[in-house]
N, C-alpha and C positions, 0 to 999 in steps of 0.2 A: 580172369577179367583183364580188360585193358583200361579200365577207368582210371584216371589220375584227378586227384583233388588237392587244392591248395589248403593246407593245414596251417591255420592262424598260429598254433603254438610253436610248431616247428619252422614255421616261415618258409616253407618250401612246398612244391608240388610233390605229392606221394601217391604211389600206387594203392589204389583202394584194395585191401585184403579184409574181407569180412571177418568178424570174431567168430562166427559160426557158418560153416559153408552152407550156401543155399539161402542165407537169411541176411537181412540187413535190418538194424534196429537204429532208428532216428528219433531225436528229441528236438522239436523247435520251440523255442521261447515264444508263446503266443502272446495275446493281447492282454494288456491291463485295461479293463473295461470300464474306463473313466468318461468317455465321450463317444460321439459319433464317429465312426472311421473315416479316415481321409486316404488318398492314394498312397501316402508315404507308409500308412500302417500296413497295407495289404501286399507291398512289394515283397516282403520276406514269404508270405504265403504262396504267393505266385512262384518265386524263384525256387522255392524248395518243394513245390508241387511237381515242377519240372525234374528235379533231382529224384523225387520219389517215382515219377512215371518212367525215368530212364532206368532206374533200379530195377523196376518191376519187368520193363522191356527187356532187361538182360537176364531174366529168369529168377530173380531173387524174390523171396517171399519177404515183403517189407512190413515190419511193425513201425508205424509212424504215430509218435505221441506229440501233440500240440496242446500246451497247457493254456489255462484261463487264470490270470491274476485277478481275484474278486474280492481281495481284501487289501488295501493299500492306503497310503496317506491321502493321495489325490482323489481317490474314490470317497473317502470319508469327508473331505473338505468340499468337494464339488456337491455331494449329496446334502451336505449341511447347508450350503449356501442356497441350494435349490429348495430346502424345506422339505426333503424326501428321504425316506429310510435308505441307508447304505445299501441294503441287500437288494431293494427294489431298483435303485440306481444301477447297481452292477448287473442285474438280470437284464434290465432294459437295454443297456449297451452291449451286453454280451449277444443279445438276439440281433442287435444291429450289425455286429461284427459277422454273425453267422450268416445273415442276409447277404452281406457283401461278399463273402467267400462263396456262398452257393451262387450268387450272381455271376461271379467271375470264373466258374467253373473250377474252383479249388476242390479237390477231392477231400471227402470228410476224413478226419484222422481216424486211426485204429483206436485211440481212446483219446479223450478230451478232459484231463483231470482239472477240477477247481481247487484252488488253494485251501478253500475252507473245507474240503472234503478229506485233507490229508494232515490234519493237526497232530492226530495221534502218532503218525510217522515222523513228523517234525520232532515231537517231544522226545521220541526215542533216539532220533539223530543227535539231538543236543546232549542227550545222556551219554552217548557214546563219546561225544567231542569233549565234554567235561571230564570223563574218565580218563580219556587218553591225554589230558593236559592241554587241550587246544581251545578251550573255552572255560568262561568263569562266570559265577553269578554275582550281581550286585544290585541291591535295591529292587528285586523282582525282575530286573533285566538280565538277559544273558548276552554275552559278547564273546566274539572270536578274538583270540590274541594272534595277531598276524605274526608277531615276532617268534612264535613258538614252531612256524613252519619254514624251513629253510628255503624252499623253492617258491616261496610266495612272490607273485610277478612273473611267473613263467610265461604266462599267456600274453599278457600286455607289454612286457618288458620294463614295467615300472620298477624304480629302485624303492626300497623301503623308505629312504629318508624323503622321497617326493611324493608319497602316497597321501592322497586326500579322499576320503570316503564319500564327501557330499552329503554328510548327515551330521546332525547336532552332536555336541559333546557326549551327550547321555550322562545320567546319574550314575556315578560309580565307575564309569569308564577308566580304566588304567592308562591308556594311550589313546590319543585322539585317532591314531592310525587303526584302532581296532574297529571292527564293525558289528552291528547289531544282528544278533540271531532272534531275539524275543524282547518284545517291548512290554514293560510292565503296564497293567491296566490304567487307563485314565478315565475321569468321569465322562459318562455319556458316549463312551466308545465301546465297541464289540470286544469281548474278551472270551478267552478259553481258560480252563483250569490246567495247571501244571504243578510238578512237585515244587516250584519256585513261586508260586503265586499266579493269579489269574493275568492274562495278557493276550497279546496278539503277535503273530509271526513277522519276522522281518523278510523283505522281498528275496533276499539271496537264499535264504534257508528254504523257502517254498520250493523252488526248482529243483534243488539237490535232493530234497525228499521225494518229490513226485517222480523224478527221472529214475531214480534208483529203486523206487518201490515198483515201478511199472516195467522197467527194462533191465533191472539187475544192477550189480554193483559196478559191472563194465558193459559198456554198450558202444556201437560203432561210431555214430555221428551226432554231433550236438550243433545245432544251427540257430542263427539269430542275427540281427542287425549289427552292423559294426559298431554303433553306439553302445551296445551291450559288452564289448570286450572288457572294459574297465568302468566301474567296479563289479558289474553283476556277474559276468562269466569268470572273471578271476576269483571272485568270492565263492562261486559255486565249486571251482576247482579247490580251493583252500579247503572248504567244508568237506568235500569228499575225500581228499587225500589225508585230511585230519581224522576222518573217521575210518580210514583204512580202506576206501574203495577206490580202485583204478580209474573209474568214471570214463569219460568219452575218450576215443582212441583217434578222433579226427575232429577239428573244430571248424566249421564254415560260417563265414560272415558276409551278409550283403550289404552293398552300398546304399545310401539314401536316396530318396527322391529330393531333389533340390529345386528351389525356385529362386531367381536371382543369386545363385551361388550359395544360398543358405539353406540348411536342412529344413525340411518342411515341417512346422510343429505349431500347434495351437497357440503357444506362449509368444510366437513371433507374428502371429495372425497371416501366414502365407500358406494357408492350407486350402486344399480343394476336396470337398467331401465326396464320398462315392455317389450318394444320390444326385449331387450336382453334375458329376462327370456322366452319369448315365442318361442325363436329358441331352447331353451333347453328342455323345457316340453311343454305339451298341456295346453291350457288354463284351463280346467277343473281341471287338476292336480295342477297348479299353485294355482287356487282357493281353492282346498281342503287344500293345505299346509298352505296358508295364513289364512284360517278360522278354521284350526285344533286346535289352542291353545285356552285357556280361553281368552276372550276379554280384560281382565284387565292384563294378564300377558305379560311379554316380549316374544318376539319371536326372538330368536337367528338364524339368517340367516347362512347355510353353505350349499355347494353343496351337502354333504352327506345327511343332513336333508331332502333337497328337493327331492333327489332321493329316500330316504326311504318313504316319503309321497306319492310320485307318485306310487311306487310299492304297497303301502297300498291301494290307490284308485283303482289300476287296479285289486286287488283281489276283490274288490266289484263289479266292472264293469264285470269281467269276469264271476262272479257267475250268475248276472242277465241276462247276454247275453246267457249263457249256458242253463239256464232255459227257455228262450224265444225259443231257438233253439230246444230244446228237449221235452218241455212240451206244450208251446203254449204261446199266448199272456200274457204279464205281465202287468195287469192294476195297477194303483196306489191303494194301500189297506189301511190298518189302521196302525198306528204308535204304536210301542210297549209301553206298559204302563211304562217301565223303561226309555224309551227315554223321555216321557212327564215329568217324575219326574226330569230327568238331565237337560232339558232345563228350567223348571220352577225354578230351583235353579240357579238364577243369570245367565242364558244362559250358562249352563255348557257343552259346546260342547265337550271337552274331554270325559266326561262321556257318553254323548250321541253318539259319535263315538264307544266307546267300546261296547254299546248295539248294534249299527249297525253290527260291526264285529262279535259279538257273534251270531246275527241272521243268517249273512252269513254263520259261520262255521255250525250251525244246518242245514241251508239249503243245504250246500254242502253234509252233511251226509245223509239227506233224499233223495237228488237227485242220490248219489251214491247207495243207498239202493233200488232205483226204487220207492220210495214214491213220485210221482209226484205231488200229492195234496199238501203235506207238503212244498215240494220245492217251488211250485208256490205260496202258502201263504206267505212263507219267503221272496220270491223275491217281492211280491207285498208291504210287509211291508218295506222292505229296499227302495224301489221307494219312498214310502211317507217320510221316514225318510230322505234320501238324498235329496229329493225335497225341504224340509223345509231348508237344509243346502245349497241348491242351486247347488248341484252336481248330480242330478238323471241322471244315466248313459244313460237312454233311452230318456231323453229330447231332443226334436228336436234341441234345441241350439247347443249341443254337437255332433250331428249327423256327422258320417264320421270322427271323430277325431281319433278313434281307429285305423281305417284302414290306417291313415296318419302317425301314431306315428312312428311306426318302420322305415319307409323309411325317415321321418324327422329327426330322430336320426341318422341314418347311414350317411346321407348326412351331417349332422351337424358336426360329427365326422371328416369326409373326409375334409371339408372346413376349420374346425378350425385348422386342422394339416398344411393346406397350410397357413393359417393366421399366425400361430406361425413361420413358416419358413420365412414368409415375415418380421415378428417382429424381428427375430433374424438377417435377413440381413440388416435391417434398423438400428438396434444397432450396427451392425459392419461396418455402412456406405457403404454397398454393395448395392448401389442404383439400379445397373442393375438388380440384382436378385430379389430385392423387386418390382420393376416395372414389371418384367416378370411375377411374381406371380400374380399380381393384373391383368394384361392383360389377363393371362390364365383363370382366374376366370371370368373376363367379357366376354370372348368369349364363355363360357359356361352358360352364363345368369345370373351371380352372381354379384350383385353389393356390393362393400365394402365401409364402411363409417367409417371413423376414428371419435371417440367420445372419452370423458373423461372417459368412461368406457372400452375403448379399441377398437379394430377394430371390428364393427358388419357387419353381412351380411344379404342380403335378395334377394330372386329371383327377377329379373327385373319385374317392374309392381306391386310388393307387398311391396315394401319400404316405 
């Protein structure tokens, strides 16, 4: 293989050599299902979906695992604030993430383990760590002793003296730099039995146990957002090495989606939800936008950038559809050699897209000059390349989306004008006008929902 990937741990671009010839094993840290997904949440899903598709295109049998964190402090807190059972809150938002991935054409994982389904494996992992002198029990909690591992900090570059885990001191913790493997049971919180008493798992333990249970003690690639490098992935490595597992051979991390230079997050209030986005652009256009930057770079969100990306995708789409209409069926052909070079260079999607657009320009020239064979060959190559990027215009997944786009855009403009009028009325405490706008939209079959992202609308039956 000629694929080279930037490995966070070694801090260099390395040749990708699979552990087992003909196979590739990948673990992606998936969602902590605490709320409705926004575009920052799904960027890793799209970035590493492209990695998966490229590995598959190169002839590898890819085992791709993406976990679900369904037990977590934030889930428990938000469920309690909403007066709902924690498991129902987690399941509801897990479905929301599934809907978002499906809408954006992210391939389903080979396996999608939930943390709550691997507690037995977590207990076994802790037993190994305690036996090897890397973990200890205190007041029903289990902690990892970071001083026991000489290479702690190898992924992030953190020095031990500078480590701060971002968690509470914990009852019985010997050193504030130690991190929690298992939390002793608290009143009104879920718990599972262990040899050290009832409790629930710590976040870091969950992923080490799930990854090694499904992919083995050593596997090819571990992926996730760059915000997970420390402490989450650092602590995953510590647990695995402490238990005697080689763990991941390559570490890949994607950049954030930012807004105004800040990471998109609910705590900052600068989020744009997937449902809100899909009322502005088609799903294929949103996927194209979120996947267009290099996976390791930051992606600064703006309405203008989204609009520009959507227009760029429509130029690709228009070319392929015009060839199909004028020349004949466009089958999936061969990828351009320069496209291969671009993706083999640490998944260089921007360079790969430049190749796609260049082939589109050449194909348009051929089409207008009457060279149908050349135009058809170009369109077939474009289908192959955009298919690897997950945005093939003729993929059945996106069928009919172009026909609906103009109508949806026009309707969105009209409805948003009404919603702005309602917002202005509410700001002026003109409740009569505000209610009248909402009632008029309801009569037209449009449901309005007030969210932290502002008022959102959907046709009845599609909300």
